[in-house]
C-alpha positions as CSV (number, residue, x, y, z in Angstrom):
1,M,-0.2,-0.4,-0.6
2,K,3.5,2.5,0.6
3,K,4.5,1.9,-2.8
4,I,1.1,2.6,-4.7
5,K,0.9,5.7,-2.5
6,K,4.2,6.5,-3.4
7,V,3.7,5.9,-7.0
8,L,0.1,7.8,-6.6
9,A,2.2,11.1,-4.8
10,M,4.4,11.2,-7.4
11,I,2.4,10.8,-10.8
12,M,0.0,14.2,-9.3
13,A,4.1,16.5,-8.8
14,M,4.6,14.8,-12.0
15,A,0.8,16.0,-13.4
16,M,1.6,20.0,-11.5
17,I,5.1,20.2,-13.0
18,M,3.5,19.1,-16.6
19,G,0.6,21.5,-15.9
20,L,3.1,24.1,-15.1
21,G,5.2,23.8,-18.2
22,M,1.5,24.2,-20.3
23,T,1.0,27.4,-18.6
24,A,4.3,28.3,-18.6
25,M,3.9,27.2,-22.7
26,A,0.8,29.3,-23.1
27,A,1.3,32.7,-21.6
28,E,2.0,35.2,-23.4
29,K,4.9,36.3,-25.1
30,T,4.2,40.5,-25.4
31,N,6.9,42.7,-25.2
32,T,6.1,46.1,-27.3
33,S,6.3,50.1,-26.2
34,I,3.3,52.6,-27.4
35,K,4.3,54.9,-29.6
36,V,2.3,58.1,-28.3
37,N,2.0,60.6,-31.8
38,N,0.5,64.6,-31.5
39,A,1.4,65.3,-28.1
40,D,3.6,67.9,-28.6
41,G,5.4,68.1,-25.6
42,A,2.6,66.3,-23.0
43,A,3.5,64.6,-20.7
44,I,1.7,61.3,-20.8
45,R,0.0,58.9,-18.5
46,Y,-1.6,56.0,-19.4
47,I,-3.0,53.2,-17.4
48,Q,-4.9,49.6,-18.5
49,I,-8.5,48.6,-18.6
50,V,-8.6,46.1,-20.3
51,K,-6.8,42.7,-19.7
52,P,-6.5,38.7,-20.9
53,D,-8.3,36.6,-19.4
54,T,-8.2,33.1,-20.5
55,S,-11.1,31.8,-18.2
56,S,-13.2,34.5,-20.6
57,P,-15.0,32.9,-23.7
58,D,-13.8,36.1,-25.9
59,G,-10.7,35.9,-23.3
60,W,-10.3,39.6,-21.6
61,K,-11.6,41.0,-19.1
62,L,-12.2,45.0,-17.4
63,A,-9.2,45.2,-14.8
64,D,-10.6,45.0,-11.5
65,E,-9.7,48.3,-10.0
66,Y,-11.6,50.3,-12.7
67,A,-14.3,47.4,-13.6
68,S,-17.3,49.3,-11.4
69,T,-16.0,53.0,-13.0
70,I,-16.5,52.0,-16.3
71,T,-19.8,50.0,-16.3
72,S,-21.4,52.4,-13.9
73,A,-21.5,54.9,-17.1
74,G,-23.2,52.2,-19.3
75,V,-20.1,50.7,-20.6
76,T,-20.3,47.2,-21.2
77,L,-16.0,45.3,-22.0
78,K,-17.7,44.1,-25.3
79,D,-18.2,48.0,-26.3
80,I,-14.2,48.4,-25.3
81,L,-13.3,45.7,-27.9
82,D,-15.5,46.8,-29.9
83,A,-14.0,50.7,-30.2
84,V,-10.6,48.6,-30.3
85,A,-11.5,45.6,-32.8
86,N,-10.7,47.6,-35.8
87,N,-7.9,49.7,-35.0
88,Q,-4.8,47.6,-35.7
89,G,-3.4,49.4,-32.5
90,D,-3.5,52.6,-34.0
91,G,-5.1,54.2,-31.1
92,E,-8.9,56.5,-31.5
93,I,-10.2,59.5,-30.2
94,N,-13.5,58.3,-28.8
95,T,-16.9,60.1,-28.6
96,S,-19.2,57.9,-27.5
97,D,-21.6,59.5,-25.0
98,K,-20.9,56.3,-22.9
99,L,-17.4,55.7,-23.5
100,G,-16.0,59.6,-23.1
101,T,-17.7,59.1,-19.9
102,A,-16.2,56.7,-18.7
103,L,-12.9,57.7,-19.8
104,E,-13.5,60.9,-18.1
105,E,-14.4,59.3,-15.5
106,L,-11.6,58.0,-15.4
107,R,-9.6,61.1,-16.1
108,T,-8.0,61.8,-12.3
109,T,-7.1,58.5,-11.7
110,V,-4.6,58.8,-14.9
111,M,-3.6,61.9,-13.9
112,S,-2.4,60.5,-10.4
113,K,0.0,58.6,-12.2
114,D,3.9,59.4,-13.1
115,P,4.1,60.5,-15.9
116,I,6.8,58.5,-18.6
117,G,9.7,60.5,-20.5
118,G,9.3,60.8,-23.5
119,D,5.9,59.9,-26.1
120,T,6.7,56.4,-25.5
121,I,5.6,54.2,-23.3
122,P,8.0,51.5,-22.8
123,N,7.9,47.9,-20.9
124,I,4.8,46.8,-22.2
125,T,3.9,42.9,-21.5
126,S,0.6,42.5,-21.5
127,A,-2.3,42.7,-24.3
128,G,-5.1,44.8,-24.4
129,A,-5.7,47.9,-24.1
130,Y,-4.5,51.1,-22.7
131,L,-5.8,54.4,-21.6
132,I,-3.9,57.4,-22.4
133,I,-4.7,60.9,-21.5
134,P,-1.6,63.3,-21.9
135,A,-1.5,66.6,-20.0
136,K,0.0,70.4,-20.9
137,E,-0.4,73.2,-19.4
138,G,-2.9,75.8,-21.6
139,W,-4.2,72.3,-23.5
140,T,-7.4,70.1,-23.1
141,Y,-6.4,66.8,-24.7
142,A,-9.6,63.7,-25.3
143,P,-9.0,60.2,-23.9
144,T,-7.5,58.0,-26.5
145,L,-7.7,54.3,-26.5
146,A,-4.5,52.1,-28.2
147,Y,-4.8,48.7,-28.0
148,V,-2.1,45.7,-28.3
149,P,-2.7,43.1,-29.2
150,V,-1.5,39.2,-27.6
151,D,2.3,38.7,-28.7
152,C,3.0,41.5,-29.7
153,V,6.5,42.4,-30.6
154,T,6.0,45.5,-32.5
155,Q,5.9,48.9,-31.3
156,V,2.3,50.4,-31.1
157,D,1.5,53.8,-32.7
158,A,-1.6,55.6,-30.9
159,Y,-2.8,58.9,-32.0
160,V,-4.1,61.4,-29.6
161,K,-5.7,64.2,-30.3
162,G,-5.6,67.5,-27.9
163,E,-5.7,71.7,-28.7
164,P,-4.4,74.6,-26.7
165,D,-7.2,76.6,-24.9
166,Q,-5.7,80.2,-25.9
167,V,-8.1,82.1,-27.4
168,D,-6.7,83.9,-30.2
169,K,-7.4,86.9,-32.2
170,T,-5.4,89.1,-35.8
171,T,-6.9,91.6,-37.9
172,Q,-5.4,92.4,-41.2
173,S,-5.7,96.1,-41.2
174,T,-2.4,97.6,-40.3
175,S,-3.3,101.2,-38.9
176,V,-7.0,102.5,-38.5
177,G,-8.5,106.5,-39.4
178,K,-10.9,108.5,-38.6
179,D,-14.6,106.4,-38.8
180,G,-12.7,103.6,-40.4
181,I,-14.4,100.2,-40.3
182,I,-11.9,96.9,-39.5
183,Q,-12.3,93.3,-39.6
184,Y,-11.5,91.3,-36.4
185,T,-10.7,87.4,-36.9
186,I,-11.1,85.5,-33.3
187,T,-10.2,81.7,-33.3
188,I,-10.0,78.9,-30.3
189,A,-10.8,75.7,-29.7
190,Y,-14.4,73.9,-29.4
191,P,-13.0,72.5,-25.8
192,Y,-13.1,69.2,-25.3
193,I,-16.1,68.4,-22.4
194,S,-17.5,64.6,-21.0
195,P,-20.3,64.1,-21.8
196,N,-21.1,63.1,-17.7
197,Y,-20.7,67.2,-17.0
198,K,-24.4,68.7,-17.5
199,N,-23.9,71.7,-16.9
200,P,-20.6,72.4,-18.6
201,S,-20.2,76.6,-19.4
202,F,-18.2,78.4,-22.5
203,T,-18.1,82.3,-23.4
204,I,-15.9,83.7,-25.1
205,E,-16.6,87.9,-24.5
206,D,-15.1,90.8,-26.6
207,T,-14.5,94.2,-25.2
208,I,-13.4,97.3,-27.3
209,T,-11.5,100.6,-26.5
210,N,-12.0,103.6,-28.7
211,G,-14.5,101.4,-30.9
212,E,-18.0,100.3,-31.4
213,I,-19.0,97.4,-33.1
214,I,-21.0,97.6,-36.6
215,V,-23.0,94.5,-38.1
216,D,-24.8,94.7,-41.5
217,V,-25.4,93.7,-44.5
218,D,-22.2,94.6,-46.1
219,H,-20.6,94.1,-42.0
220,P,-21.8,90.7,-41.2
221,F,-21.3,89.0,-37.7
222,N,-20.0,85.4,-39.2
223,A,-19.4,82.3,-36.1
224,T,-18.3,79.0,-37.9
225,V,-16.4,75.2,-37.3
226,S,-14.8,74.2,-39.0
227,N,-16.7,70.7,-38.8
228,G,-19.7,70.7,-38.1
229,K,-22.7,73.9,-37.1
230,L,-22.2,76.2,-34.5
231,E,-24.8,76.8,-31.8
232,Y,-24.7,79.8,-29.7
233,S,-26.0,82.8,-28.8
234,G,-25.2,86.5,-28.0
235,T,-24.6,87.9,-31.1
236,P,-23.5,91.0,-31.1
237,V,-25.2,94.6,-32.1
238,T,-24.3,97.9,-33.9
239,G,-23.1,100.4,-31.6
240,N,-21.8,98.5,-28.7
241,K,-18.4,97.7,-27.6
242,N,-18.4,94.0,-26.3
243,F,-20.0,91.2,-26.9
244,T,-20.3,87.6,-25.1
245,I,-20.9,84.7,-26.9
246,S,-22.1,81.4,-24.9
247,I,-21.5,78.1,-26.9
248,N,-24.7,75.8,-26.2
249,N,-26.2,72.4,-26.5
250,Y,-22.5,71.2,-26.6
251,N,-21.7,68.6,-29.4
252,T,-19.0,66.0,-28.3
253,S,-18.1,65.3,-32.5
254,L,-16.8,69.1,-32.4
255,A,-14.3,68.6,-29.8
256,G,-11.0,70.7,-31.1
257,E,-12.1,71.7,-34.1
258,T,-11.4,75.3,-34.5
259,I,-14.5,77.9,-33.9
260,T,-14.1,81.4,-35.8
261,F,-15.9,84.6,-35.5
262,T,-15.7,87.3,-37.6
263,Y,-16.6,90.8,-36.7
264,Y,-16.5,94.2,-37.5
265,V,-15.4,97.3,-35.8
266,K,-15.7,100.9,-36.9
267,Y,-13.2,103.3,-35.0
268,T,-14.1,106.0,-32.6
269,G,-10.8,107.4,-31.1
270,T,-9.5,110.7,-31.1
271,D,-5.9,112.2,-31.3
272,S,-4.3,108.8,-32.1
273,A,-5.9,107.2,-29.4
274,E,-5.1,103.5,-29.8
275,L,-8.4,100.8,-30.4
276,I,-7.9,98.3,-28.8
277,N,-9.9,94.1,-28.9
278,D,-10.0,92.4,-25.6
279,V,-11.3,89.1,-26.3
280,E,-11.6,86.4,-23.6
281,S,-12.5,82.9,-23.0
282,N,-14.1,81.3,-20.0
283,L,-13.8,77.9,-19.8
284,K,-16.2,75.7,-16.5
285,I,-17.3,71.9,-17.3
286,D,-17.6,71.8,-13.7
287,P,-20.5,74.6,-12.2
288,D,-18.0,73.2,-8.7
289,G,-14.9,73.9,-10.9
290,E,-12.1,76.7,-11.7
291,I,-12.5,78.4,-14.3
292,T,-10.3,78.6,-17.4
293,T,-9.3,81.8,-19.3
294,T,-7.3,83.0,-21.8
295,R,-7.3,86.4,-23.2
296,S,-5.5,87.8,-26.3
297,R,-5.5,91.4,-27.0
298,V,-5.2,93.5,-30.3
299,I,-4.3,97.0,-30.5
300,T,-3.7,99.5,-33.9
301,H,-2.4,102.8,-33.9
302,P,-4.1,105.6,-35.9
303,S,-1.7,107.7,-38.0
304,K,-1.2,111.9,-38.2
305,V,0.7,114.8,-40.5
306,T,1.1,118.2,-38.8
307,I,1.2,121.7,-41.0
308,L,4.0,124.2,-40.7
309,K,2.3,127.3,-42.5
310,H,5.3,129.9,-42.1
311,K,5.8,132.8,-45.1
312,L,7.3,131.9,-48.7
313,N,11.7,131.6,-47.9
314,D,11.5,132.5,-44.4
315,E,10.0,129.2,-41.8
316,T,10.9,131.8,-39.4
317,T,8.1,133.7,-40.2
318,V,5.1,131.3,-39.2
319,L,1.0,132.2,-39.8
320,E,-1.9,131.6,-37.8
321,D,-5.5,131.4,-39.7
322,A,-5.1,129.8,-42.4
323,T,-7.9,127.4,-43.9
324,F,-6.9,123.4,-45.1
325,E,-8.6,120.2,-45.4
326,I,-7.5,116.8,-46.2
327,Y,-9.1,114.7,-48.3
328,E,-8.7,110.3,-49.2
329,Y,-7.9,109.4,-52.9
330,D,-6.9,106.7,-54.6
331,G,-2.7,107.8,-55.1
332,T,-3.1,109.1,-58.5
333,D,-3.3,112.8,-59.6
334,E,-7.0,112.5,-62.0
335,D,-8.6,111.0,-58.6
336,R,-6.9,114.4,-57.2
337,V,-9.8,116.7,-57.2
338,T,-11.8,117.7,-54.3
339,T,-14.7,118.4,-56.8
340,G,-17.7,116.1,-55.2
341,K,-15.9,115.0,-52.3
342,T,-16.1,115.0,-48.3
343,P,-13.0,116.1,-46.8
344,V,-11.6,114.1,-43.6
345,Y,-11.2,117.3,-41.2
346,T,-10.9,120.8,-42.4
347,G,-9.0,123.0,-39.8
348,E,-7.0,126.5,-39.6
349,T,-3.8,126.8,-38.6
350,G,-2.6,128.5,-34.2
351,A,-0.4,131.3,-33.1
352,D,2.4,128.7,-33.3
353,G,1.3,128.6,-37.3
354,T,0.7,124.4,-36.9
355,L,-2.1,122.3,-37.8
356,T,-2.2,118.3,-36.9
357,F,-4.8,116.1,-38.4
358,Y,-5.5,112.7,-36.6
359,N,-6.9,110.1,-36.7
360,L,-5.5,109.4,-40.2
361,D,-5.3,105.7,-41.6
362,A,-1.5,104.8,-42.6
363,S,-2.9,102.0,-45.1
364,K,-4.9,105.0,-47.1
365,H,-4.0,108.6,-49.6
366,Y,-4.4,112.1,-48.2
367,F,-4.1,114.9,-50.0
368,I,-4.4,118.6,-49.0
369,V,-5.5,121.8,-50.2
370,E,-5.2,125.7,-48.2
371,T,-9.2,127.3,-48.5
372,K,-8.6,129.9,-46.7
373,A,-4.7,132.5,-46.4
374,P,-4.0,134.1,-43.7
375,A,-4.6,137.7,-44.0
376,G,-2.2,140.3,-46.4
377,Y,-1.5,136.7,-48.4
378,K,-3.2,134.9,-51.6
379,V,-4.7,131.3,-51.0
380,D,-2.9,128.7,-53.0
381,K,-5.1,125.6,-53.9
382,T,-3.2,123.4,-55.2
383,P,-3.7,119.5,-53.8
384,I,-0.6,118.7,-51.7
385,P,-0.6,114.7,-51.5
386,L,1.4,113.6,-48.0
387,T,3.8,111.0,-48.7
388,D,3.0,107.5,-47.4
389,A,3.1,106.9,-43.7
390,S,4.4,103.2,-42.7
391,T,3.9,100.4,-39.6
392,Q,5.2,98.2,-38.3
393,K,4.0,95.1,-36.8
394,K,5.2,93.8,-33.2
395,P,6.2,90.5,-32.4
396,D,3.8,88.8,-30.3
397,R,4.9,88.9,-27.1
398,W,2.9,88.0,-23.5
399,E,1.9,90.2,-20.3
400,M,0.1,89.1,-17.5
401,D,-2.8,91.5,-16.4
402,Q,-4.2,92.4,-12.7
403,D,-6.0,88.9,-13.1
404,G,-3.0,87.0,-12.9
405,V,-4.2,85.8,-16.7
406,N,-1.7,85.2,-19.4
407,V,-2.5,87.9,-22.6
408,K,-1.3,87.2,-26.0
409,V,-0.6,90.5,-26.9
410,S,-0.6,91.5,-31.4
411,E,0.2,95.4,-31.3
412,T,0.5,96.8,-35.0
413,I,2.7,100.6,-34.5
414,V,2.9,104.0,-36.6
415,T,6.3,103.8,-36.8
416,S,6.6,106.8,-39.2
417,D,3.6,109.4,-39.9
418,F,2.7,111.3,-43.3
419,S,5.4,113.1,-44.6
420,G,7.5,112.0,-42.2
421,G,5.1,113.6,-39.4
422,Q,5.3,117.1,-40.9
423,I,4.5,119.1,-44.2
424,K,5.3,122.9,-44.4
425,V,3.6,124.9,-46.7
426,P,4.5,128.7,-47.9
427,N,2.2,131.5,-48.8
428,T,3.3,134.9,-50.7
429,T,1.9,138.6,-49.5
430,L,-0.6,139.9,-52.0
431,S,0.4,141.2,-55.2
432,A,0.9,145.6,-54.9
433,L,-1.6,148.1,-55.6
434,P,-1.4,151.3,-57.4
435,E,-1.5,154.7,-54.7
436,T,-4.9,156.7,-54.6
437,G,-4.3,160.0,-56.6
438,G,-0.7,158.5,-57.4
439,I,0.0,159.6,-61.1
440,G,-2.7,158.3,-62.8
441,T,-4.8,160.4,-61.7
442,T,-3.0,163.6,-61.9
443,I,-2.5,163.5,-65.9
444,F,-6.2,162.8,-66.3
445,T,-6.9,166.0,-64.0
446,I,-4.2,168.0,-66.1
447,G,-5.8,167.0,-69.8
448,G,-9.3,168.0,-68.6
449,I,-8.4,171.1,-67.2
450,V,-6.5,171.7,-70.2
451,I,-9.1,171.0,-72.6
452,M,-11.8,173.3,-70.6
453,V,-8.9,176.2,-70.8
454,A,-9.0,175.4,-74.7
455,A,-13.1,174.8,-74.8
456,A,-13.1,178.4,-73.1
457,G,-10.9,180.0,-75.0
458,L,-12.6,179.4,-77.8
459,Y,-15.9,180.5,-76.6
460,F,-14.6,183.7,-76.2
461,A,-12.2,184.2,-79.4
462,N,-15.9,184.0,-81.6
463,R,-18.5,186.1,-78.9
464,R,-15.6,188.8,-79.9
465,K,-15.6,188.1,-83.6
466,N,-19.2,187.8,-83.8
467,N,-20.0,191.9,-81.8
468,A,-17.5,193.5,-84.4
469,E,-19.2,192.1,-87.1
């Protein structure tokens, strides 16, 4: 009996060894890495949410530590397998409401993990589905799934998608003048907001200094998104100096697409005041959470010219009370006329002989005309063209505002006003007139007296002759 027991024990031991050997032979041979593309230097964090399970009919299972979070969002293992089944390991941006909710619920967990160094996740030795979320200040990234096949030994590519939160504003106008109208363009990425956030808010606020909004047939307000229809409220109204656009009915499928607003502003400043346009974006994905705010500012300057009126050949003798008008024209000699045109400005030189025309647009052409000369001088109505002004686009810069928010500042300044800032206009005196009672009058007076004397002499001579007869 003892011998039989020993034989059975040996058989059992051999069976266990064989069983272990079979398990070892059946163990997966996965040894790969995941290359995270389009991360743009963001810190990469990840977790594995689906793992192999040889006891399951489909060979997979949800990772135990994340299963309840996933299933409570209404997502099944099949949902995840379907999302990655046809992906060939390329990764996927997920737009399903349920799946998006589940992955967003895991964002905090993923963010608690230590980031990898670089953009490649090394030492992947288990097949399954990996949830990857990059993080970078000022950017929002969508959760991405990457699929690693069983026994994979070649690198897997995952493609993440993210957009900067920074709102941006631009204008093509280099300068702005009196009553000038310029177009602005605002661009910002449609934000990533998880479907499980039921009351998110996303607004774009615009504030104008030394200008007012104009909306009409020739100057429409447009709001578009590159991959669909943008639903919003808050269309600006003519005459307003600010407006607020609210993005309504969040559309997950638009996440990451570019929102573009175009609109027009009329300049109302005086004395070369800057036209300043500030735009602010405010994103709040959770009613109880923090607001992500970004700002952008565009500064545009008008130009000017100063007229110096002086005596001909004597610039030290300045002349006041000379009236000038300034006109806009197309830059050709043929268009340098005043007929049928309304002057941009009219003014008179002061005691210092100067007159400054402000609020001119450096991108346009102007000429001046003298319409009234100072006392004792004659007017010269020959149109005088102003030489072009020049502008300079400063490099974009970042400034911290009073709220501690970084502001992107774009500024175009006038580096040279029209005609270098000053144009000199000489004046000539009136032509001299003959003096009253001068030689011209004397000659006629003497001639008249001679004629009268001659006539009297003839009269008396004729009378004596008649009496003698």
